[in-house]
PyMOL commands that place a pseudoatom at each C-alpha (Angstrom):
pseudoatom trace, name=CA, resn=UNK, resi=1, chain=A, elem=C, hetatm=0, pos=[31.608, 8.165, 2.102]
pseudoatom trace, name=CA, resn=UNK, resi=2, chain=A, elem=C, hetatm=0, pos=[32.937, 6.614, -1.120]
pseudoatom trace, name=CA, resn=UNK, resi=3, chain=A, elem=C, hetatm=0, pos=[30.813, 3.549, -0.420]
pseudoatom trace, name=CA, resn=UNK, resi=4, chain=A, elem=C, hetatm=0, pos=[27.739, 5.735, -0.023]
pseudoatom trace, name=CA, resn=UNK, resi=5, chain=A, elem=C, hetatm=0, pos=[28.354, 7.418, -3.389]
pseudoatom trace, name=CA, resn=UNK, resi=6, chain=A, elem=C, hetatm=0, pos=[28.548, 4.020, -5.095]
pseudoatom trace, name=CA, resn=UNK, resi=7, chain=A, elem=C, hetatm=0, pos=[25.190, 3.093, -3.583]
pseudoatom trace, name=CA, resn=UNK, resi=8, chain=A, elem=C, hetatm=0, pos=[23.414, 6.202, -4.894]
pseudoatom trace, name=CA, resn=UNK, resi=9, chain=A, elem=C, hetatm=0, pos=[21.545, 4.538, -7.794]
pseudoatom trace, name=CA, resn=UNK, resi=10, chain=A, elem=C, hetatm=0, pos=[20.432, 1.673, -5.568]
pseudoatom trace, name=CA, resn=UNK, resi=11, chain=A, elem=C, hetatm=0, pos=[19.239, 3.986, -2.822]
pseudoatom trace, name=CA, resn=UNK, resi=12, chain=A, elem=C, hetatm=0, pos=[17.248, 6.032, -5.310]
pseudoatom trace, name=CA, resn=UNK, resi=13, chain=A, elem=C, hetatm=0, pos=[15.544, 2.815, -6.404]
pseudoatom trace, name=CA, resn=UNK, resi=14, chain=A, elem=C, hetatm=0, pos=[14.816, 1.840, -2.807]
pseudoatom trace, name=CA, resn=UNK, resi=15, chain=A, elem=C, hetatm=0, pos=[13.385, 5.287, -2.066]
pseudoatom trace, name=CA, resn=UNK, resi=16, chain=A, elem=C, hetatm=0, pos=[11.114, 5.104, -5.096]
pseudoatom trace, name=CA, resn=UNK, resi=17, chain=A, elem=C, hetatm=0, pos=[10.031, 1.579, -4.194]
pseudoatom trace, name=CA, resn=UNK, resi=18, chain=A, elem=C, hetatm=0, pos=[9.193, 2.546, -0.628]
pseudoatom trace, name=CA, resn=UNK, resi=19, chain=A, elem=C, hetatm=0, pos=[7.222, 5.580, -1.744]
pseudoatom trace, name=CA, resn=UNK, resi=20, chain=A, elem=C, hetatm=0, pos=[5.424, 3.603, -4.443]
pseudoatom trace, name=CA, resn=UNK, resi=21, chain=A, elem=C, hetatm=0, pos=[4.350, 0.913, -2.010]
pseudoatom trace, name=CA, resn=UNK, resi=22, chain=A, elem=C, hetatm=0, pos=[3.183, 3.564, 0.474]
pseudoatom trace, name=CA, resn=UNK, resi=23, chain=A, elem=C, hetatm=0, pos=[4.546, 1.631, 3.419]
pseudoatom trace, name=CA, resn=UNK, resi=24, chain=A, elem=C, hetatm=0, pos=[4.511, 4.639, 5.749]
pseudoatom trace, name=CA, resn=UNK, resi=25, chain=A, elem=C, hetatm=0, pos=[1.699, 4.552, 8.265]
pseudoatom trace, name=CA, resn=UNK, resi=26, chain=A, elem=C, hetatm=0, pos=[-1.300, 6.739, 7.697]
pseudoatom trace, name=CA, resn=UNK, resi=27, chain=A, elem=C, hetatm=0, pos=[-1.614, 9.687, 10.096]
pseudoatom trace, name=CA, resn=UNK, resi=28, chain=A, elem=C, hetatm=0, pos=[-4.429, 8.024, 12.031]
pseudoatom trace, name=CA, resn=UNK, resi=29, chain=A, elem=C, hetatm=0, pos=[-2.163, 5.010, 12.701]
pseudoatom trace, name=CA, resn=UNK, resi=30, chain=A, elem=C, hetatm=0, pos=[0.942, 6.974, 13.618]
pseudoatom trace, name=CA, resn=UNK, resi=31, chain=A, elem=C, hetatm=0, pos=[0.132, 7.394, 17.277]
pseudoatom trace, name=CA, resn=UNK, resi=32, chain=A, elem=C, hetatm=0, pos=[-0.359, 3.639, 17.687]
pseudoatom trace, name=CA, resn=UNK, resi=33, chain=A, elem=C, hetatm=0, pos=[3.034, 2.881, 16.087]
pseudoatom trace, name=CA, resn=UNK, resi=34, chain=A, elem=C, hetatm=0, pos=[1.364, 0.781, 13.400]
pseudoatom trace, name=CA, resn=UNK, resi=35, chain=A, elem=C, hetatm=0, pos=[2.964, -2.578, 12.773]
pseudoatom trace, name=CA, resn=UNK, resi=36, chain=A, elem=C, hetatm=0, pos=[5.025, -2.466, 15.954]
pseudoatom trace, name=CA, resn=UNK, resi=37, chain=A, elem=C, hetatm=0, pos=[2.526, -3.103, 18.733]
pseudoatom trace, name=CA, resn=UNK, resi=38, chain=A, elem=C, hetatm=0, pos=[4.077, -6.522, 19.278]
pseudoatom trace, name=CA, resn=UNK, resi=39, chain=A, elem=C, hetatm=0, pos=[7.426, -4.869, 20.020]
pseudoatom trace, name=CA, resn=UNK, resi=40, chain=A, elem=C, hetatm=0, pos=[6.546, -3.047, 23.198]
pseudoatom trace, name=CA, resn=UNK, resi=41, chain=A, elem=C, hetatm=0, pos=[9.556, -3.437, 25.442]
pseudoatom trace, name=CA, resn=UNK, resi=42, chain=A, elem=C, hetatm=0, pos=[12.474, -5.319, 23.977]
pseudoatom trace, name=CA, resn=UNK, resi=43, chain=A, elem=C, hetatm=0, pos=[10.978, -7.528, 21.236]
pseudoatom trace, name=CA, resn=UNK, resi=44, chain=A, elem=C, hetatm=0, pos=[13.447, -6.604, 18.497]
pseudoatom trace, name=CA, resn=UNK, resi=45, chain=A, elem=C, hetatm=0, pos=[15.944, -9.213, 17.347]
pseudoatom trace, name=CA, resn=UNK, resi=46, chain=A, elem=C, hetatm=0, pos=[19.566, -8.157, 17.683]
pseudoatom trace, name=CA, resn=UNK, resi=47, chain=A, elem=C, hetatm=0, pos=[22.598, -9.828, 16.145]
pseudoatom trace, name=CA, resn=UNK, resi=48, chain=A, elem=C, hetatm=0, pos=[26.292, -8.949, 16.331]
pseudoatom trace, name=CA, resn=UNK, resi=49, chain=A, elem=C, hetatm=0, pos=[28.573, -9.207, 13.313]
pseudoatom trace, name=CA, resn=UNK, resi=50, chain=A, elem=C, hetatm=0, pos=[32.301, -8.526, 12.981]
pseudoatom trace, name=CA, resn=UNK, resi=51, chain=A, elem=C, hetatm=0, pos=[31.799, -5.240, 11.104]
pseudoatom trace, name=CA, resn=UNK, resi=52, chain=A, elem=C, hetatm=0, pos=[29.318, -3.073, 9.230]
pseudoatom trace, name=CA, resn=UNK, resi=53, chain=A, elem=C, hetatm=0, pos=[30.219, -4.873, 6.002]
pseudoatom trace, name=CA, resn=UNK, resi=54, chain=A, elem=C, hetatm=0, pos=[28.889, -8.177, 7.380]
pseudoatom trace, name=CA, resn=UNK, resi=55, chain=A, elem=C, hetatm=0, pos=[25.095, -8.109, 7.401]
pseudoatom trace, name=CA, resn=UNK, resi=56, chain=A, elem=C, hetatm=0, pos=[23.138, -10.045, 10.029]
pseudoatom trace, name=CA, resn=UNK, resi=57, chain=A, elem=C, hetatm=0, pos=[21.495, -13.386, 9.275]
pseudoatom trace, name=CA, resn=UNK, resi=58, chain=A, elem=C, hetatm=0, pos=[18.032, -12.029, 10.094]
pseudoatom trace, name=CA, resn=UNK, resi=59, chain=A, elem=C, hetatm=0, pos=[18.209, -10.206, 6.733]
pseudoatom trace, name=CA, resn=UNK, resi=60, chain=A, elem=C, hetatm=0, pos=[18.546, -13.465, 4.772]
pseudoatom trace, name=CA, resn=UNK, resi=61, chain=A, elem=C, hetatm=0, pos=[14.777, -13.773, 4.301]
pseudoatom trace, name=CA, resn=UNK, resi=62, chain=A, elem=C, hetatm=0, pos=[14.171, -10.054, 3.688]
pseudoatom trace, name=CA, resn=UNK, resi=63, chain=A, elem=C, hetatm=0, pos=[13.728, -8.326, 0.343]
pseudoatom trace, name=CA, resn=UNK, resi=64, chain=A, elem=C, hetatm=0, pos=[16.694, -6.984, -1.587]
pseudoatom trace, name=CA, resn=UNK, resi=65, chain=A, elem=C, hetatm=0, pos=[15.460, -3.438, -0.918]
pseudoatom trace, name=CA, resn=UNK, resi=66, chain=A, elem=C, hetatm=0, pos=[15.572, -3.930, 2.852]
pseudoatom trace, name=CA, resn=UNK, resi=67, chain=A, elem=C, hetatm=0, pos=[19.015, -5.559, 2.670]
pseudoatom trace, name=CA, resn=UNK, resi=68, chain=A, elem=C, hetatm=0, pos=[20.267, -2.578, 0.631]
pseudoatom trace, name=CA, resn=UNK, resi=69, chain=A, elem=C, hetatm=0, pos=[18.953, -0.097, 3.191]
pseudoatom trace, name=CA, resn=UNK, resi=70, chain=A, elem=C, hetatm=0, pos=[20.656, -2.047, 5.991]
pseudoatom trace, name=CA, resn=UNK, resi=71, chain=A, elem=C, hetatm=0, pos=[23.879, -2.155, 3.974]
pseudoatom trace, name=CA, resn=UNK, resi=72, chain=A, elem=C, hetatm=0, pos=[23.687, 1.610, 3.464]
pseudoatom trace, name=CA, resn=UNK, resi=73, chain=A, elem=C, hetatm=0, pos=[22.796, 2.215, 7.130]
pseudoatom trace, name=CA, resn=UNK, resi=74, chain=A, elem=C, hetatm=0, pos=[25.894, 0.270, 8.153]
pseudoatom trace, name=CA, resn=UNK, resi=75, chain=A, elem=C, hetatm=0, pos=[28.007, 2.746, 6.207]
pseudoatom trace, name=CA, resn=UNK, resi=76, chain=A, elem=C, hetatm=0, pos=[26.017, 5.806, 7.319]
pseudoatom trace, name=CA, resn=UNK, resi=77, chain=A, elem=C, hetatm=0, pos=[26.005, 5.656, 11.129]
pseudoatom trace, name=CA, resn=UNK, resi=78, chain=A, elem=C, hetatm=0, pos=[27.598, 9.128, 11.318]
pseudoatom trace, name=CA, resn=UNK, resi=79, chain=A, elem=C, hetatm=0, pos=[24.556, 10.462, 9.449]
pseudoatom trace, name=CA, resn=UNK, resi=80, chain=A, elem=C, hetatm=0, pos=[21.732, 8.405, 10.937]
pseudoatom trace, name=CA, resn=UNK, resi=81, chain=A, elem=C, hetatm=0, pos=[22.764, 8.951, 14.560]
pseudoatom trace, name=CA, resn=UNK, resi=82, chain=A, elem=C, hetatm=0, pos=[21.722, 12.617, 14.086]
pseudoatom trace, name=CA, resn=UNK, resi=83, chain=A, elem=C, hetatm=0, pos=[18.355, 11.826, 12.481]
pseudoatom trace, name=CA, resn=UNK, resi=84, chain=A, elem=C, hetatm=0, pos=[15.281, 11.166, 14.586]
pseudoatom trace, name=CA, resn=UNK, resi=85, chain=A, elem=C, hetatm=0, pos=[12.859, 8.406, 13.771]
pseudoatom trace, name=CA, resn=UNK, resi=86, chain=A, elem=C, hetatm=0, pos=[9.161, 9.219, 13.681]
pseudoatom trace, name=CA, resn=UNK, resi=87, chain=A, elem=C, hetatm=0, pos=[7.682, 5.714, 13.932]
pseudoatom trace, name=CA, resn=UNK, resi=88, chain=A, elem=C, hetatm=0, pos=[7.293, 5.758, 17.709]
pseudoatom trace, name=CA, resn=UNK, resi=89, chain=A, elem=C, hetatm=0, pos=[10.298, 3.570, 18.459]
pseudoatom trace, name=CA, resn=UNK, resi=90, chain=A, elem=C, hetatm=0, pos=[11.690, 6.096, 20.939]
pseudoatom trace, name=CA, resn=UNK, resi=91, chain=A, elem=C, hetatm=0, pos=[8.778, 5.332, 23.255]
pseudoatom trace, name=CA, resn=UNK, resi=92, chain=A, elem=C, hetatm=0, pos=[8.158, 1.691, 22.346]
pseudoatom trace, name=CA, resn=UNK, resi=93, chain=A, elem=C, hetatm=0, pos=[11.730, 0.318, 22.319]
pseudoatom trace, name=CA, resn=UNK, resi=94, chain=A, elem=C, hetatm=0, pos=[13.909, 3.160, 23.579]
pseudoatom trace, name=CA, resn=UNK, resi=95, chain=A, elem=C, hetatm=0, pos=[15.640, 4.117, 20.339]
pseudoatom trace, name=CA, resn=UNK, resi=96, chain=A, elem=C, hetatm=0, pos=[17.634, 7.360, 20.408]
pseudoatom trace, name=CA, resn=UNK, resi=97, chain=A, elem=C, hetatm=0, pos=[17.833, 7.943, 16.632]
pseudoatom trace, name=CA, resn=UNK, resi=98, chain=A, elem=C, hetatm=0, pos=[17.042, 6.440, 13.238]
pseudoatom trace, name=CA, resn=UNK, resi=99, chain=A, elem=C, hetatm=0, pos=[20.381, 4.612, 13.411]
pseudoatom trace, name=CA, resn=UNK, resi=100, chain=A, elem=C, hetatm=0, pos=[18.981, 2.429, 16.215]
pseudoatom trace, name=CA, resn=UNK, resi=101, chain=A, elem=C, hetatm=0, pos=[16.268, 1.114, 13.902]
pseudoatom trace, name=CA, resn=UNK, resi=102, chain=A, elem=C, hetatm=0, pos=[19.078, -0.718, 12.095]
pseudoatom trace, name=CA, resn=UNK, resi=103, chain=A, elem=C, hetatm=0, pos=[22.086, -0.672, 14.408]
pseudoatom trace, name=CA, resn=UNK, resi=104, chain=A, elem=C, hetatm=0, pos=[21.874, -0.722, 18.171]
pseudoatom trace, name=CA, resn=UNK, resi=105, chain=A, elem=C, hetatm=0, pos=[25.588, -0.143, 18.683]
pseudoatom trace, name=CA, resn=UNK, resi=106, chain=A, elem=C, hetatm=0, pos=[28.939, 0.024, 16.922]
pseudoatom trace, name=CA, resn=UNK, resi=107, chain=A, elem=C, hetatm=0, pos=[31.440, -1.371, 19.404]
pseudoatom trace, name=CA, resn=UNK, resi=108, chain=A, elem=C, hetatm=0, pos=[34.941, 0.105, 19.862]
pseudoatom trace, name=CA, resn=UNK, resi=109, chain=A, elem=C, hetatm=0, pos=[36.561, -2.808, 17.992]
pseudoatom trace, name=CA, resn=UNK, resi=110, chain=A, elem=C, hetatm=0, pos=[34.276, -2.274, 14.979]
pseudoatom trace, name=CA, resn=UNK, resi=111, chain=A, elem=C, hetatm=0, pos=[31.765, -5.056, 15.573]
pseudoatom trace, name=CA, resn=UNK, resi=112, chain=A, elem=C, hetatm=0, pos=[28.153, -4.054, 15.011]
pseudoatom trace, name=CA, resn=UNK, resi=113, chain=A, elem=C, hetatm=0, pos=[25.037, -4.957, 16.984]
pseudoatom trace, name=CA, resn=UNK, resi=114, chain=A, elem=C, hetatm=0, pos=[22.303, -4.933, 14.338]
pseudoatom trace, name=CA, resn=UNK, resi=115, chain=A, elem=C, hetatm=0, pos=[18.607, -4.510, 15.182]
pseudoatom trace, name=CA, resn=UNK, resi=116, chain=A, elem=C, hetatm=0, pos=[15.776, -5.931, 13.058]
pseudoatom trace, name=CA, resn=UNK, resi=117, chain=A, elem=C, hetatm=0, pos=[13.337, -3.123, 13.881]
pseudoatom trace, name=CA, resn=UNK, resi=118, chain=A, elem=C, hetatm=0, pos=[13.798, -1.502, 10.455]
pseudoatom trace, name=CA, resn=UNK, resi=119, chain=A, elem=C, hetatm=0, pos=[12.731, -4.693, 8.666]
pseudoatom trace, name=CA, resn=UNK, resi=120, chain=A, elem=C, hetatm=0, pos=[9.152, -4.059, 9.773]
pseudoatom trace, name=CA, resn=UNK, resi=121, chain=A, elem=C, hetatm=0, pos=[8.841, -0.306, 9.421]
pseudoatom trace, name=CA, resn=UNK, resi=122, chain=A, elem=C, hetatm=0, pos=[8.486, 1.811, 6.293]
pseudoatom trace, name=CA, resn=UNK, resi=123, chain=A, elem=C, hetatm=0, pos=[8.997, 5.058, 8.214]
pseudoatom trace, name=CA, resn=UNK, resi=124, chain=A, elem=C, hetatm=0, pos=[12.386, 3.852, 9.501]
pseudoatom trace, name=CA, resn=UNK, resi=125, chain=A, elem=C, hetatm=0, pos=[13.436, 2.791, 6.008]
pseudoatom trace, name=CA, resn=UNK, resi=126, chain=A, elem=C, hetatm=0, pos=[12.288, 6.032, 4.375]
pseudoatom trace, name=CA, resn=UNK, resi=127, chain=A, elem=C, hetatm=0, pos=[14.060, 8.267, 6.881]
pseudoatom trace, name=CA, resn=UNK, resi=128, chain=A, elem=C, hetatm=0, pos=[17.330, 6.369, 6.446]
pseudoatom trace, name=CA, resn=UNK, resi=129, chain=A, elem=C, hetatm=0, pos=[17.183, 6.430, 2.644]
pseudoatom trace, name=CA, resn=UNK, resi=130, chain=A, elem=C, hetatm=0, pos=[16.164, 10.085, 2.505]
pseudoatom trace, name=CA, resn=UNK, resi=131, chain=A, elem=C, hetatm=0, pos=[18.960, 11.077, 4.930]
pseudoatom trace, name=CA, resn=UNK, resi=132, chain=A, elem=C, hetatm=0, pos=[21.634, 9.207, 2.982]
pseudoatom trace, name=CA, resn=UNK, resi=133, chain=A, elem=C, hetatm=0, pos=[20.387, 10.552, -0.363]
pseudoatom trace, name=CA, resn=UNK, resi=134, chain=A, elem=C, hetatm=0, pos=[20.442, 14.140, 0.933]
pseudoatom trace, name=CA, resn=UNK, resi=135, chain=A, elem=C, hetatm=0, pos=[24.020, 13.604, 2.137]
pseudoatom trace, name=CA, resn=UNK, resi=136, chain=A, elem=C, hetatm=0, pos=[24.956, 12.405, -1.335]
pseudoatom trace, name=CA, resn=UNK, resi=137, chain=A, elem=C, hetatm=0, pos=[23.296, 15.529, -2.736]
pseudoatom trace, name=CA, resn=UNK, resi=138, chain=A, elem=C, hetatm=0, pos=[25.686, 17.652, -0.657]
pseudoatom trace, name=CA, resn=UNK, resi=139, chain=A, elem=C, hetatm=0, pos=[23.350, 18.702, 2.166]
pseudoatom trace, name=CA, resn=UNK, resi=140, chain=A, elem=C, hetatm=0, pos=[24.790, 19.313, 5.628]
pseudoatom trace, name=CA, resn=UNK, resi=141, chain=A, elem=C, hetatm=0, pos=[23.679, 17.252, 8.631]
pseudoatom trace, name=CA, resn=UNK, resi=142, chain=A, elem=C, hetatm=0, pos=[21.737, 20.238, 9.937]
pseudoatom trace, name=CA, resn=UNK, resi=143, chain=A, elem=C, hetatm=0, pos=[19.950, 20.716, 6.578]
pseudoatom trace, name=CA, resn=UNK, resi=144, chain=A, elem=C, hetatm=0, pos=[19.117, 17.021, 6.427]
pseudoatom trace, name=CA, resn=UNK, resi=145, chain=A, elem=C, hetatm=0, pos=[17.814, 17.063, 9.995]
pseudoatom trace, name=CA, resn=UNK, resi=146, chain=A, elem=C, hetatm=0, pos=[15.625, 20.078, 9.238]
pseudoatom trace, name=CA, resn=UNK, resi=147, chain=A, elem=C, hetatm=0, pos=[14.229, 18.302, 6.160]
pseudoatom trace, name=CA, resn=UNK, resi=148, chain=A, elem=C, hetatm=0, pos=[13.465, 15.138, 8.138]
pseudoatom trace, name=CA, resn=UNK, resi=149, chain=A, elem=C, hetatm=0, pos=[11.826, 17.089, 10.962]
pseudoatom trace, name=CA, resn=UNK, resi=150, chain=A, elem=C, hetatm=0, pos=[9.740, 19.123, 8.499]
pseudoatom trace, name=CA, resn=UNK, resi=151, chain=A, elem=C, hetatm=0, pos=[8.696, 16.058, 6.488]
pseudoatom trace, name=CA, resn=UNK, resi=152, chain=A, elem=C, hetatm=0, pos=[7.585, 13.963, 9.454]
pseudoatom trace, name=CA, resn=UNK, resi=153, chain=A, elem=C, hetatm=0, pos=[6.391, 16.562, 11.974]
pseudoatom trace, name=CA, resn=UNK, resi=154, chain=A, elem=C, hetatm=0, pos=[2.692, 15.996, 11.253]
pseudoatom trace, name=CA, resn=UNK, resi=155, chain=A, elem=C, hetatm=0, pos=[0.856, 12.710, 10.995]
pseudoatom trace, name=CA, resn=UNK, resi=156, chain=A, elem=C, hetatm=0, pos=[3.614, 10.589, 12.511]
pseudoatom trace, name=CA, resn=UNK, resi=157, chain=A, elem=C, hetatm=0, pos=[4.557, 9.494, 16.002]
pseudoatom trace, name=CA, resn=UNK, resi=158, chain=A, elem=C, hetatm=0, pos=[6.639, 11.528, 18.440]
pseudoatom trace, name=CA, resn=UNK, resi=159, chain=A, elem=C, hetatm=0, pos=[10.294, 11.590, 17.292]
pseudoatom trace, name=CA, resn=UNK, resi=160, chain=A, elem=C, hetatm=0, pos=[13.144, 9.852, 19.070]
pseudoatom trace, name=CA, resn=UNK, resi=161, chain=A, elem=C, hetatm=0, pos=[15.085, 12.103, 21.487]
pseudoatom trace, name=CA, resn=UNK, resi=162, chain=A, elem=C, hetatm=0, pos=[17.860, 12.743, 18.975]
pseudoatom trace, name=CA, resn=UNK, resi=163, chain=A, elem=C, hetatm=0, pos=[20.189, 15.692, 19.565]
pseudoatom trace, name=CA, resn=UNK, resi=164, chain=A, elem=C, hetatm=0, pos=[20.540, 18.310, 16.823]
pseudoatom trace, name=CA, resn=UNK, resi=165, chain=A, elem=C, hetatm=0, pos=[23.810, 18.048, 14.876]
pseudoatom trace, name=CA, resn=UNK, resi=166, chain=A, elem=C, hetatm=0, pos=[26.320, 20.762, 15.718]
for i in range(1, 166): cmd.bond("trace and resi %d" % i, "trace and resi %d" % (i + 1))
show_as sticks, trace
zoom trace
């Protein structure tokens, strides 16, 4: 959590940048999972690194904002695993939560299987940033989940089948 607090100013910048660029799909495109049609099935790139502090090579050609969100997501798996994604990735690629847009799995030894899905999706990025920011603001997992569900319940795709935090 200390690492997340240090990232607060950067995450605020990323959130503002993503909102300013309006990268979320428009409601009419939400049901088609805009920008992801080519990923039906298992088209996402996955890469394993030794830990969450070692980012995958597929981020090398991405913007600094996307790399920062991935860095934050690597430190926030205990938050993001409780947050649904509303981009349609539950149906299109079998994701269970917003965490899977960035990280497919954290293995018992600490290695991380990263997923490049989030590099192509503004909804995924926004949900992750918003969830982490709300945690930094002192909100509980349940409060954050309610905010995410309320924010994305209309005009977006069906959410991933993410359980409610206890």
